[in-house]
SEVOVEX-36998 format. One record per residue: residue in one letter; x, y, z of N, C-alpha, C in turn. Coordinates in Angstrom, 1 decimal. Atoms other than C-alpha are relative to their C-alpha. Layout:
N
SITE;rest;n.xx;n.yy;n.zz;ca.xx;ca.yy;ca.zz;c.xx;c.yy;c.zz
SITE;A;X;Y;Z;X;Y;Z;X;Y;Z
...
This chain:
258
SITE;rest;n.xx;n.yy;n.zz;ca.xx;ca.yy;ca.zz;c.xx;c.yy;c.zz
SITE;X;0.7;-0.5;-1.4;52.5;185.1;183.6;1.1;-0.2;1.0
SITE;X;-0.9;0.0;-1.0;54.6;186.0;186.5;-0.7;-0.8;1.1
SITE;X;0.5;0.7;-1.0;53.8;183.3;189.1;0.6;0.5;1.4
SITE;X;-0.2;-0.5;-1.3;53.7;184.7;192.7;-0.1;-1.0;1.2
SITE;X;0.4;0.7;-1.1;52.2;182.1;195.0;0.8;-1.3;0.1
SITE;X;-0.6;1.4;-0.2;54.1;179.1;196.6;-0.8;-1.2;-0.4
SITE;X;0.9;1.2;0.5;51.0;177.0;195.8;0.1;-0.3;-1.5
SITE;X;0.0;0.2;1.5;51.1;177.5;192.0;1.4;-0.4;-0.4
SITE;X;-1.4;0.4;0.3;54.8;177.3;191.9;0.2;-1.4;0.3
SITE;X;-0.2;1.4;-0.3;54.9;173.9;193.6;-0.9;-0.9;-0.8
SITE;X;1.0;0.7;0.9;51.8;172.7;191.7;0.7;-0.2;-1.4
SITE;X;-0.5;0.2;1.3;53.4;173.4;188.4;1.3;-0.7;0.0
SITE;X;-1.1;0.9;-0.1;56.7;171.9;189.5;-0.4;-1.4;0.1
SITE;X;0.4;1.3;-0.1;55.0;168.7;190.5;-0.5;-0.5;-1.3
SITE;X;0.5;0.4;1.3;53.1;168.5;187.2;1.1;-0.2;-1.0
SITE;X;-1.1;0.0;1.0;56.3;169.1;185.3;0.7;-1.4;0.2
SITE;X;-0.7;1.4;-0.2;57.8;165.8;186.9;-0.9;-1.0;-0.6
SITE;X;0.8;1.1;0.6;54.8;163.9;185.4;0.2;0.2;-1.6
SITE;X;-0.1;-0.2;1.4;55.7;165.3;181.9;-1.2;0.9;-0.6
SITE;X;1.1;-0.9;0.6;52.7;167.7;181.7;0.5;1.1;-0.9
SITE;X;-0.4;-1.1;0.8;52.8;170.4;179.0;-0.5;1.2;0.6
SITE;X;0.3;-1.3;-0.7;52.9;173.7;180.6;0.3;1.2;-1.0
SITE;X;-0.1;-1.0;1.0;52.4;176.6;178.2;-0.4;1.4;0.5
SITE;X;0.2;-1.4;-0.5;52.7;180.3;179.4;-0.6;0.8;-1.2
SITE;X;0.6;-0.8;1.0;50.3;182.3;177.3;0.1;1.5;0.2
SITE;X;-0.2;-1.5;-0.4;51.3;185.6;178.9;-1.0;0.4;1.1
SITE;X;0.9;-0.5;-1.0;48.1;186.3;180.8;-0.8;-1.3;0.7
SITE;X;0.5;1.2;-0.6;47.3;182.7;181.8;0.9;-1.2;-0.5
SITE;X;-0.9;1.3;0.3;49.0;179.2;181.8;-0.9;-1.1;-0.4
SITE;X;0.8;1.2;0.4;47.7;176.1;180.0;0.8;-1.2;0.6
SITE;X;-0.7;1.2;-0.5;48.6;172.8;181.7;-0.9;-1.2;-0.5
SITE;X;0.7;1.2;0.5;47.8;169.4;180.0;0.9;-1.2;0.4
SITE;X;-0.7;1.3;-0.4;48.8;166.0;181.4;-0.4;-1.1;-1.0
SITE;X;0.3;0.9;1.1;48.8;163.8;178.3;-0.5;-1.5;0.5
SITE;X;0.1;1.3;-0.5;48.9;160.4;180.2;-1.3;-0.1;0.9
SITE;X;1.1;0.1;-0.9;45.9;161.3;182.4;-1.0;1.2;-0.3
SITE;X;0.8;-1.1;0.5;43.3;163.5;180.5;-1.1;0.2;1.2
SITE;X;0.9;-0.1;-1.1;40.8;162.8;183.5;0.4;0.6;1.2
SITE;X;-0.8;-0.5;-1.3;43.2;164.2;186.1;-0.6;1.5;0.0
SITE;X;0.5;-1.3;-0.1;41.1;167.4;187.0;0.9;1.1;0.3
SITE;X;-0.9;-0.9;-0.3;44.0;169.1;188.5;1.3;-0.1;-0.7
SITE;X;-1.1;0.1;0.9;46.4;168.1;185.9;-0.3;0.5;-1.4
SITE;X;0.4;-0.7;1.3;44.5;169.7;182.9;-0.8;1.0;0.4
SITE;X;0.7;-1.3;-0.6;43.6;173.2;183.7;0.6;1.3;-0.6
SITE;X;-0.6;-1.3;0.2;44.1;176.9;183.2;0.4;0.6;1.4
SITE;X;-0.5;-0.8;-1.1;46.1;178.9;185.8;-0.1;1.4;-0.4
SITE;X;0.3;-1.3;0.2;44.9;182.4;186.1;0.8;0.9;0.8
SITE;X;-0.7;-0.9;-1.0;46.7;185.5;187.5;-0.7;0.4;1.2
SITE;X;0.9;-0.3;-1.2;43.7;186.2;189.8;-1.2;-0.7;-0.2
SITE;X;1.4;0.7;0.0;40.2;184.8;190.6;-0.8;0.8;-1.2
SITE;X;0.8;-0.7;0.9;37.7;185.4;187.8;-1.0;0.9;0.8
SITE;X;0.8;-0.9;-0.5;35.8;188.4;188.5;-1.4;0.1;-0.7
SITE;X;1.4;0.1;0.6;32.0;189.2;187.7;0.0;0.4;-1.4
SITE;X;0.1;-0.2;1.4;31.4;188.9;184.0;1.2;-0.7;-0.7
SITE;X;-1.2;0.6;0.7;34.7;186.9;183.4;-0.1;-1.6;-0.1
SITE;X;0.1;1.4;-0.1;33.6;183.3;184.1;-0.2;-0.6;-1.4
SITE;X;0.3;0.6;1.3;32.1;182.7;180.7;1.3;0.2;-1.0
SITE;X;-1.2;-0.1;0.8;35.3;184.1;179.1;1.1;-1.0;0.3
SITE;X;-1.0;1.0;-0.3;37.6;181.8;180.9;-0.4;-1.5;-0.3
SITE;X;0.7;1.3;0.5;35.2;178.8;180.1;0.4;-0.2;-1.5
SITE;X;-0.4;0.0;1.5;35.8;179.7;176.4;1.4;-0.3;-0.3
SITE;X;-1.4;0.2;0.1;39.4;179.9;176.9;0.5;-1.4;0.3
SITE;X;-0.2;1.4;-0.4;39.5;176.4;178.5;-0.4;-0.8;-1.2
SITE;X;0.5;0.8;1.3;37.4;175.0;175.5;0.9;0.2;-1.1
SITE;X;-0.8;-0.1;1.0;39.7;176.5;173.1;1.4;-0.7;0.2
SITE;X;-1.4;0.6;-0.2;42.9;175.3;174.8;0.0;-1.5;0.2
SITE;X;0.0;1.4;-0.4;41.8;171.9;176.1;-1.2;-0.8;-0.3
SITE;X;1.4;0.6;0.3;38.1;171.2;175.1;0.1;-0.9;-1.2
SITE;X;0.0;0.9;1.2;39.3;169.6;171.8;0.4;-1.4;0.4
SITE;X;-0.4;1.3;-0.4;40.5;166.6;173.8;-1.3;-0.7;0.4
SITE;X;1.2;0.7;-0.3;37.7;164.1;173.8;-0.2;-0.5;1.5
SITE;X;0.0;0.5;-1.4;38.7;162.7;177.2;0.2;1.1;1.1
SITE;X;0.1;-1.1;-0.9;38.9;166.1;178.9;-1.5;0.5;0.1
SITE;X;1.5;-0.3;-0.2;35.3;166.4;180.2;-0.3;1.1;1.0
SITE;X;0.2;-1.0;-1.2;35.8;168.8;183.1;0.6;1.3;-0.4
SITE;X;-0.6;-1.2;0.2;36.8;172.4;183.4;0.7;0.3;1.4
SITE;X;-0.7;-0.3;-1.1;39.4;173.4;186.0;0.7;1.4;-0.1
SITE;X;-0.7;-1.3;0.1;40.6;176.9;186.8;0.7;0.1;1.5
SITE;X;-0.5;-0.3;-1.2;43.1;177.8;189.5;0.6;1.3;-0.2
SITE;X;-0.4;-1.5;0.2;44.5;181.3;190.2;1.2;0.2;1.1
SITE;X;-1.2;-0.4;-0.8;47.7;182.8;191.6;-0.2;1.2;0.8
SITE;X;0.2;-1.1;-1.0;46.4;184.8;194.5;0.2;-0.6;1.3
SITE;X;-0.3;0.6;-1.2;48.0;183.9;197.8;-0.9;0.4;1.1
SITE;X;1.0;-0.3;-1.0;45.1;185.5;199.7;-1.2;-0.9;0.0
SITE;X;1.1;0.9;0.0;42.7;182.9;198.7;-1.3;0.6;-0.5
SITE;X;1.3;-0.7;0.5;40.1;185.4;197.2;-0.6;-0.9;-1.1
SITE;X;0.6;0.9;1.0;37.5;183.6;195.1;-0.8;0.8;-1.0
SITE;X;0.5;-0.8;1.3;36.3;186.5;192.9;-1.5;-0.1;-0.1
SITE;X;1.4;0.2;0.3;32.9;185.8;191.4;-0.6;-1.3;0.3
SITE;X;0.3;1.3;-0.4;32.0;182.9;193.4;-1.4;-0.4;-0.3
SITE;X;1.5;0.4;0.4;28.2;183.0;192.8;-0.1;-0.2;-1.5
SITE;X;0.0;0.2;1.4;28.9;183.3;189.1;0.5;-1.4;-0.3
SITE;X;-0.6;1.3;0.2;31.1;180.2;189.3;-0.9;-1.0;0.4
SITE;X;0.9;1.1;-0.5;28.7;178.2;191.3;-1.3;-0.1;-0.9
SITE;X;1.1;0.1;1.0;25.9;179.1;188.9;0.3;-0.6;-1.3
SITE;X;-0.7;0.6;1.1;28.1;177.9;186.1;0.3;-1.5;0.3
SITE;X;-0.3;1.5;-0.2;28.4;174.5;187.7;1.3;-0.4;0.6
SITE;X;-1.4;0.2;-0.7;31.8;174.9;189.5;-0.2;-0.2;1.5
SITE;X;-0.3;0.0;-1.4;32.8;173.8;192.9;1.2;0.8;0.3
SITE;X;-1.1;-1.0;-0.4;34.9;176.6;194.4;0.6;-0.6;1.3
SITE;X;-0.9;0.4;-1.1;37.6;175.6;197.0;1.0;1.0;0.4
SITE;X;-1.2;-0.8;-0.3;40.1;177.5;199.0;0.7;-0.8;1.1
SITE;X;-0.8;0.8;-0.9;42.9;175.5;200.7;1.1;0.9;0.7
SITE;X;-1.1;-0.7;-0.8;45.6;176.5;203.2;1.4;-0.6;-0.6
SITE;X;-1.4;0.4;0.4;49.3;176.4;202.0;0.8;0.2;1.2
SITE;X;-0.7;0.1;-1.3;51.4;175.3;205.0;1.5;-0.3;-0.4
SITE;X;-1.3;0.2;0.2;55.1;175.4;205.2;0.9;0.0;1.3
SITE;X;-0.9;0.0;-1.3;58.1;174.9;207.8;1.3;-0.4;-0.5
SITE;X;-1.3;0.4;0.2;61.7;174.3;207.9;0.3;-1.3;0.9
SITE;X;-0.3;1.1;-0.9;63.0;170.9;209.2;1.0;0.5;0.9
SITE;X;0.7;1.2;-0.3;63.4;169.5;211.7;-1.4;0.3;0.6
SITE;X;1.3;-0.2;-0.6;59.7;169.0;212.5;0.0;-1.1;1.2
SITE;X;0.0;0.7;-1.3;58.6;167.4;215.8;-1.2;-0.8;0.0
SITE;X;1.1;0.8;-0.2;56.3;164.5;216.5;0.3;-1.0;1.1
SITE;X;-0.2;1.0;-0.8;55.8;161.8;219.0;0.7;-1.3;-0.7
SITE;X;-0.7;1.2;0.6;57.9;158.5;218.6;-1.1;-0.9;-0.7
SITE;X;1.2;0.6;0.7;55.8;156.5;216.0;-0.1;-1.5;0.7
SITE;X;0.3;1.2;-0.6;54.0;153.4;217.2;0.2;-1.1;-0.8
SITE;X;-0.4;1.0;1.0;54.8;151.4;214.0;1.2;0.3;-0.7
SITE;X;-1.2;-0.3;0.7;57.9;151.0;212.0;-0.1;0.8;-1.3
SITE;X;0.2;-0.8;1.2;58.5;153.6;209.3;1.2;-0.2;-0.9
SITE;X;-1.1;0.3;0.9;60.6;153.1;206.2;-0.3;0.5;-1.4
SITE;X;0.3;-0.4;1.5;61.1;154.3;202.5;-0.6;-1.1;-0.6
SITE;X;0.7;1.0;0.8;59.0;152.4;200.1;0.7;-0.1;-1.3
SITE;X;-0.6;0.3;1.3;60.3;150.7;197.0;-1.0;0.5;-1.2
SITE;X;0.9;-0.3;1.1;58.9;151.6;193.6;-1.1;-0.9;-0.2
SITE;X;1.0;1.1;0.2;57.1;148.3;193.4;-1.1;0.2;1.0
SITE;X;0.9;-0.2;-1.1;55.5;149.0;196.8;-0.9;1.3;-0.4
SITE;X;0.8;-1.2;0.4;54.4;152.5;195.6;-1.0;-0.4;-1.0
SITE;X;0.8;0.2;1.1;53.0;151.2;192.4;-1.1;-0.9;0.3
SITE;X;0.9;1.2;-0.2;51.2;148.0;193.8;-0.9;0.4;1.3
SITE;X;0.8;-0.2;-1.2;50.1;149.1;197.3;-0.6;1.2;0.2
SITE;X;0.6;-1.2;-0.4;49.3;152.7;197.4;-1.4;0.2;-0.7
SITE;X;1.4;0.0;0.5;46.3;152.4;195.0;-1.0;-0.5;0.9
SITE;X;1.0;0.7;-0.9;44.7;150.1;197.5;-0.3;0.8;1.2
SITE;X;0.1;-0.9;-1.0;45.5;152.6;200.2;-0.9;1.1;-0.2
SITE;X;0.8;-1.1;0.5;43.9;155.4;198.3;-1.5;-0.4;-0.2
SITE;X;1.3;0.5;0.2;40.9;153.2;197.4;-0.7;-0.2;1.3
SITE;X;0.6;0.2;-1.4;40.3;152.4;201.2;-0.5;1.3;0.5
SITE;X;0.2;-1.3;-0.6;40.4;156.0;202.1;-1.0;0.8;-0.8
SITE;X;0.7;-0.9;0.9;38.5;157.4;199.1;-1.5;0.1;0.2
SITE;X;1.4;-0.2;0.0;34.9;158.8;198.9;-0.7;-0.7;-1.2
SITE;X;0.5;0.8;1.2;34.5;157.3;195.4;0.4;-1.4;-0.1
SITE;X;-0.3;1.4;0.2;34.4;153.6;194.5;-0.6;-0.4;-1.4
SITE;X;0.4;0.4;1.4;34.1;153.4;190.8;1.3;-0.3;-0.8
SITE;X;-1.1;0.5;0.8;36.4;152.0;188.1;0.8;1.2;-0.5
SITE;X;-0.7;-1.2;0.5;37.2;155.5;186.8;1.0;0.5;1.1
SITE;X;-0.8;-0.5;-1.1;38.6;156.5;190.2;1.1;-1.1;0.2
SITE;X;-1.0;1.0;-0.2;40.5;153.2;190.6;1.0;0.2;-1.2
SITE;X;-0.9;-0.2;1.0;42.0;153.7;187.2;1.0;1.3;0.3
SITE;X;-0.7;-1.1;-0.3;43.1;157.3;188.3;1.0;-0.3;1.0
SITE;X;-0.9;0.4;-1.0;44.7;155.9;191.4;1.2;-0.8;-0.5
SITE;X;-1.1;0.9;0.6;46.7;153.3;189.4;0.9;0.9;-0.8
SITE;X;-0.9;-0.8;0.8;48.0;156.0;187.0;0.8;0.9;0.8
SITE;X;-0.7;-0.9;-0.9;48.9;158.3;189.9;1.2;-0.8;0.7
SITE;X;-0.9;0.7;-0.6;50.7;155.5;191.6;1.3;-0.4;-1.0
SITE;X;-1.0;0.2;1.0;52.6;154.7;188.4;1.0;1.1;-0.2
SITE;X;-1.0;-1.2;0.0;53.9;158.3;188.2;0.8;0.1;1.2
SITE;X;-0.8;-0.1;-1.3;54.9;158.3;191.9;1.2;-1.0;0.0
SITE;X;-1.1;1.0;-0.1;56.8;155.1;191.5;1.1;0.3;-1.0
SITE;X;-1.0;-0.4;0.9;58.6;156.5;188.5;0.9;1.2;0.5
SITE;X;-0.8;-0.9;-0.7;59.7;159.4;190.6;1.0;-0.6;0.9
SITE;X;-1.0;0.7;-1.0;61.1;157.0;193.2;1.1;-0.7;-0.8
SITE;X;-0.9;0.7;0.9;62.8;154.9;190.4;1.1;1.0;-0.4
SITE;X;-1.0;-1.0;0.6;64.5;158.1;189.0;0.7;0.9;1.1
SITE;X;-0.6;-0.8;-1.0;65.5;159.4;192.4;-0.5;1.3;0.1
SITE;X;0.5;-1.3;-0.1;63.2;162.4;192.1;-1.0;0.2;1.2
SITE;X;0.9;-0.1;-1.1;61.1;161.6;195.2;0.3;-1.1;1.0
SITE;X;-0.1;1.1;-1.0;60.9;159.5;198.3;-1.4;-0.2;0.5
SITE;X;1.3;0.3;-0.6;57.7;157.7;199.6;0.3;-0.8;1.2
SITE;X;-0.2;0.6;-1.3;57.5;156.6;203.1;-1.3;-0.7;0.5
SITE;X;1.1;0.6;-0.5;55.2;154.1;204.8;0.1;-0.5;1.5
SITE;X;0.1;0.6;-1.3;54.1;152.9;208.2;-0.5;-1.4;-0.2
SITE;X;0.1;1.5;0.3;54.3;149.1;208.4;-0.6;-0.7;1.1
SITE;X;0.7;0.8;-1.0;51.8;147.1;210.4;0.5;-1.5;-0.2
SITE;X;-0.5;1.4;0.3;53.1;143.5;211.0;-1.0;-0.9;-0.6
SITE;X;1.1;0.9;0.6;49.8;142.0;210.0;-0.6;0.6;-1.2
SITE;X;0.7;-0.6;1.0;48.2;144.5;207.7;0.9;0.7;-1.2
SITE;X;-1.1;-0.5;1.0;51.4;145.7;205.8;-0.1;1.5;0.1
SITE;X;-0.1;-1.5;0.0;51.4;149.5;204.7;-1.3;0.5;0.3
SITE;X;1.2;-0.6;-0.6;48.8;151.4;206.7;0.0;1.5;-0.1
SITE;X;-0.1;-1.5;0.1;49.9;154.9;206.1;1.2;0.2;-0.8
SITE;X;-1.1;-0.4;0.9;52.1;156.7;203.5;0.0;1.4;-0.3
SITE;X;0.1;-1.3;0.6;53.1;159.9;202.1;1.3;0.0;-1.0
SITE;X;-1.2;-0.2;0.8;55.7;161.2;199.5;0.5;1.5;0.1
SITE;X;-0.5;-1.3;-0.2;58.0;164.2;199.5;0.9;0.2;-1.2
SITE;X;-0.7;-0.2;1.2;59.3;165.7;196.2;0.7;1.3;0.0
SITE;X;-0.8;-1.2;0.0;62.1;168.1;196.0;-0.3;0.9;-1.3
SITE;X;0.3;-0.9;1.1;61.3;171.1;193.8;0.8;1.3;0.0
SITE;X;-0.8;-1.3;-0.1;64.1;173.6;193.8;0.3;0.5;1.4
SITE;X;0.0;-0.8;-1.3;63.8;176.0;196.8;-0.9;-0.7;0.9
SITE;X;1.1;0.6;-0.8;61.1;173.7;198.3;-0.1;-1.4;-0.2
SITE;X;0.5;1.4;0.2;60.1;170.1;199.0;-1.6;0.1;0.2
SITE;X;1.4;0.1;-0.1;56.3;169.3;198.4;-0.4;-1.3;0.4
SITE;X;0.5;1.2;-0.5;54.5;166.7;200.3;-1.1;-0.4;-1.0
SITE;X;1.0;0.6;0.8;52.2;164.2;198.3;-0.7;-1.0;0.8
SITE;X;0.8;1.1;-0.4;49.3;162.1;199.3;0.3;-0.6;1.4
SITE;X;-0.1;0.5;-1.5;49.3;161.8;203.1;-1.2;-0.9;0.2
SITE;X;1.0;0.9;-0.1;47.2;158.8;203.6;0.2;-1.0;1.4
SITE;X;0.0;1.0;-1.0;46.2;156.6;206.7;-1.2;-0.7;-0.1
SITE;X;1.4;0.6;0.1;43.6;153.8;206.6;-0.8;0.2;1.2
SITE;X;0.9;-0.4;-1.2;40.7;154.4;208.9;0.3;-0.9;1.3
SITE;X;-0.3;0.8;-1.3;41.6;151.4;211.2;1.2;0.4;0.7
SITE;X;-1.2;-0.4;-0.7;45.0;153.0;212.0;0.1;1.5;0.2
SITE;X;0.0;-1.4;-0.2;44.0;156.7;212.4;0.1;0.3;1.5
SITE;X;-0.1;-0.4;-1.4;44.6;158.7;215.6;1.0;-0.8;0.7
SITE;X;-1.1;0.6;-0.6;47.8;156.9;216.3;1.2;0.7;-0.2
SITE;X;-1.2;-0.8;0.3;50.2;159.6;215.2;0.8;-0.4;-1.2
SITE;X;-0.8;0.5;1.0;51.3;157.9;212.2;0.3;1.0;-1.2
SITE;X;-0.3;-1.1;1.0;50.8;160.8;209.7;1.0;0.8;0.5
SITE;X;-1.0;-1.0;-0.6;52.7;163.1;212.0;1.4;-0.7;0.0
SITE;X;-1.3;0.5;0.1;55.5;160.6;212.3;0.7;-0.1;-1.3
SITE;X;-0.5;0.0;1.3;55.7;160.2;208.6;0.4;1.3;-0.6
SITE;X;-0.4;-1.5;0.4;55.8;163.9;208.0;1.4;0.4;0.6
SITE;X;-1.3;-0.3;-0.6;58.8;164.2;210.4;1.1;-1.0;-0.6
SITE;X;-1.2;0.9;0.5;60.7;161.2;209.0;0.3;0.4;-1.5
SITE;X;-0.4;-0.3;1.5;60.4;162.4;205.3;0.7;1.3;0.1
SITE;X;-0.7;-1.3;0.0;61.3;165.9;206.3;1.4;0.0;0.4
SITE;X;-1.3;0.1;-0.6;64.4;164.8;208.2;1.1;0.0;-1.2
SITE;X;-0.9;0.1;1.1;66.0;164.2;204.7;0.0;1.3;-0.9
SITE;X;0.2;-1.3;0.9;64.9;167.6;203.2;1.0;0.9;0.5
SITE;X;-1.0;-1.1;-0.1;67.4;170.4;202.8;-0.6;1.4;-0.2
SITE;X;0.6;-1.3;0.3;64.9;173.0;201.9;-1.4;0.0;0.9
SITE;X;1.4;0.0;-0.7;61.4;174.1;203.6;-0.9;-0.9;-0.7
SITE;X;1.1;1.0;0.6;58.6;171.6;203.1;-1.4;0.8;-0.1
SITE;X;1.2;-0.7;0.3;55.3;172.6;201.7;-1.1;-1.0;-0.1
SITE;X;1.1;0.9;0.2;51.8;171.0;201.9;-1.3;0.9;-0.1
SITE;X;1.3;-0.7;0.1;48.3;172.1;200.9;-1.2;-0.8;0.5
SITE;X;1.0;0.8;-0.7;45.3;171.1;203.0;-1.3;0.9;0.1
SITE;X;1.4;-0.7;-0.4;41.6;172.0;203.8;0.3;0.8;1.2
SITE;X;-0.4;-0.8;-1.1;42.1;174.8;206.3;-0.6;-0.4;1.3
SITE;X;0.7;0.5;-1.2;39.6;173.5;208.8;-0.1;-1.4;0.3
SITE;X;0.1;1.5;0.0;40.2;169.8;208.4;0.9;-0.5;1.1
SITE;X;-0.8;0.6;-0.9;41.8;167.4;210.7;1.4;-0.1;-0.3
SITE;X;-1.4;0.1;0.5;44.8;167.0;208.5;0.8;1.3;0.3
SITE;X;-0.8;-1.2;-0.2;45.7;170.7;208.8;0.5;0.1;1.4
SITE;X;-0.3;0.0;-1.6;45.6;170.3;212.7;1.2;-0.8;0.1
SITE;X;-1.1;0.8;-0.3;48.0;167.5;212.4;1.2;0.7;-0.6
SITE;X;-1.2;-0.8;0.6;50.4;169.6;210.1;0.5;1.2;1.0
SITE;X;-0.3;-1.1;-0.9;50.2;172.4;212.5;0.8;-0.5;1.2
SITE;X;-0.6;0.5;-1.1;51.2;170.2;215.4;1.3;-0.4;-0.2
SITE;X;-1.4;0.5;0.1;54.3;169.0;213.8;1.0;1.2;-0.4
SITE;X;-0.7;-1.3;0.2;55.4;172.7;213.1;-0.3;0.7;-1.3
SITE;X;0.2;-0.7;1.0;54.0;173.7;209.9;-1.0;1.2;0.2
SITE;X;1.0;-1.2;-0.2;52.2;177.1;209.5;-0.5;0.3;-1.3
SITE;X;0.6;-0.4;1.1;49.9;178.5;207.1;0.5;1.4;-0.5
SITE;X;-0.5;-1.2;0.6;51.4;181.2;204.8;-0.7;0.6;-1.1
SITE;X;0.8;-0.5;1.1;49.0;181.6;202.1;-1.2;-0.8;-0.2
SITE;X;1.1;0.9;0.3;45.7;180.2;200.7;-0.1;0.0;-1.5
SITE;X;0.0;0.2;1.5;45.0;179.0;197.2;-1.5;-0.4;-0.5
SITE;X;1.4;0.0;0.6;41.6;179.3;195.3;0.0;-0.9;-1.3
SITE;X;0.2;0.8;1.2;40.3;176.9;192.6;-1.4;-0.2;-0.3
SITE;X;1.3;0.4;0.4;37.2;176.0;190.7;-0.1;-1.1;-1.0
SITE;X;0.0;1.1;0.9;36.3;172.8;189.1;-1.4;-0.4;-0.3
SITE;X;1.3;0.6;0.5;33.3;171.7;187.0;0.2;-1.3;-0.5
SITE;X;-0.2;1.3;0.2;33.2;168.1;187.2;-0.8;-0.5;-1.3
SITE;X;0.8;0.6;1.1;32.1;165.9;184.2;-1.5;-0.2;0.4
SITE;X;1.5;0.3;-0.3;28.3;165.6;184.1;-0.5;1.0;1.0
């Protein structure tokens, strides 16, 4: 399948750094992340376009044939390579139990611009990424169950391994009392760098920490930076203020377990 969008190109690049199995079937792509079968967006089918009316059942069968034989994969995730963000048969997807999302894909060339940070910023060690960032994600998350805690730990282990191998840098804002209160990663992927997991604990929001981290990380980038965000959310407004602009939209549909 010829991949056109910046979103899918960088998504597949990120998943490859985790050791995902990425198989091009010609008219779709199968992605499996063996070390994390419960990762909804690491075990999926990538389609050339959004499912149209009458196609949802077909793609669900394809997912079952490709990935449904794995007992730990209990979700169904479809993403599609359409930079316009079209969602196709939205009603049919929703009726089949999917949550349909459209996110903005934002990019810009360094240097980015932000106010002077109010706390010290520095690169994080692999140990800090592995040990501290799951707690940061837990503090910010809407979910608080052991399945989600395990997901955060596996994700942090992957990110720490990228830092250890020199394949990514993670940055943190350091409070003298509370330690790491904000963080993000930046992963070079050929012609682009892709941000990962921009996080700020609730007690330290609205202080410009995320913007400062975006700028600090991008200062080392030699290619344009890319981030994906909810188009109307507060995060997208922060990204726009530092100089990132929306260049495309990406659509997806996920049917969660249960």
